[in-house]
C-alpha positions, 0 to 999 in steps of 0.5 A, a space after each residue: 767820416 765823410 772825410 774818407 768818402 771818395 778817392 784816397 791815394 796810397 802815396 809812393 815814397 820817392 827815393 833818390 838814386 842812392 836810395 835815400 828818401 827824396 823829400 822834394 819828390 814827396 812834396 811834388 807828389 803831395 801837391 800833384 795829388 791835392 791839385 788833382 782833386 784827391 779827397 785824402 792821403 794815406 802815408 806809408 801803406 804797402 805802396 810806400 815800400 814801408 817794409 824796407 824803411 827804418 823807424 826813423 825814416 818813417 817818422 820823418 816821412 810822416 812828419 814831412 807829409 803832414 807839414 807839406 799837406 798843411 791840413 789841406 786834405 785828411 791824412 791817414 798813416 799806415 801802421 801795421 804788422 804781424 807783431 801785435 805788441 810792437 804795432 801797439 807801441 808804434 801807434 802809442 808813440 806815433 805823433 798824430 799831429 795832422 793825421 785823422 786815422 790809422 790804416 792797419 793791415 791784417 797780420 801777415 805771415 803768422 796766418 792767425 785764426 779769425 779769433 786771432 785777427 779779432 783779438 789783434 784789432 781789439 788790442 789796437 783799438 783799445 790803445 789807439 788815439 786815432 780812428 782805425 781803418 782795417 785793411 784786408 789784403 789776403 794776396 799779401 798777408 796769406 790769410 783772409 779777414 772774413 766778413 763776419 770778423 770785419 763786421 764783429 769788429 765794426 760793431 764792437 769798436 766805435 773807433 774802427 770806422 772802415 775797412 779797406 777791402 782787397 780780397 777780390 770777393 764780391 760775396 765778401 763785399 756783399 756780406 759786409 755791406 749787409 751786416 755792417 753798422 750804418 756808419 761803417 765804411 767799406 772802401 775798395 782796395 783794388 783800383 779796377 773794381 772801384 766802380 762796381 764796389 761803389 755801385 753796391 755801396 762802397 764809400 770809395 777807394 784807396 788807390 794806387 794809380 791815383 798817384 799818377 792820374 789823380 784827376 782822371 781817377 777822382 773824377 770817375 769816382 765822383 761820378 760813381 758816388 753821384 750815381 751817374 754810372 753811365 757817365 763814369 763807365 767810359 772813364 772806368 774802361 779807359 783806365 783799365 789798360 793803364 791799371 793793368 800796366 801799372 801792376 804788371 811787374 808789381 807795385 809800386 814799380 809801375 806807378 813810379 815809372 809813370 810818375 817819372 814820365 810825368 816829372 813828379 818824382 823818380 822811379 827808384 825802388 828799394 830791394 828786393 823790388 826792382 824798377 819796371 823793365 824798359 819794355 813796360 816803362 815804354 808801354 806805360 809812357 805810351 798809355 799815359 800819352 794816349 790818355 793825354 795826361 799832363 802833370 
């Protein structure tokens, strides 16, 4: 599981101006991240605008991502939802070639009880051909997966190997670190709290801003994992404003504006999302230039 230590990046899905998938842009992005020192890639998480993609599009993006990556980095596929049986079928039909794990978000909208969340992941764990990474993001799902439920799943299923935690609750992070199995990974799901989370024992981050700033962000994470927080702190603080801007009008509009400026891919998003406003785009460009980022 060392393959999921460090900086993972939740890939954006580049789109052409007509809304179709921009495979050349995706190739540029993957190479940008590999060259930038990222440790692993996550294909079609929330940042990939998966909610607006068809099943056929998702299959093609997963296959193309594996082809371009060419085993250079570990790959994770985002496969989650609020219909347990349908997600299980998607996992069973998934072409796992080139992939090491599946990231699966806690069921959204239905607002299940903790027992419902447990039974959902139990069902998936029993059929999945790959290891599972839990994903707790209450701000999007409408419910929180408690530390108790997370650790119960971690202890009961050896193929549930990690959790991406985006609850924002350090009380919850502390409980997970205290009660989890020794080999189970706590992974930050929020860019701004990566440094303090690693300080309490997290294995790293699945990042959004790493799409645009792979070297800057992964260098900071490496310093944290080496225990050199004094050296990591200036980089952490230096990225705060860019991170704020990247999320100011939602994800991934801000990060796509940054990638457009860097010449990696375009900034097209699919409705109901819209591009970053002109004012925000100019602020993002100014901040990138201030950071002296070169694609």
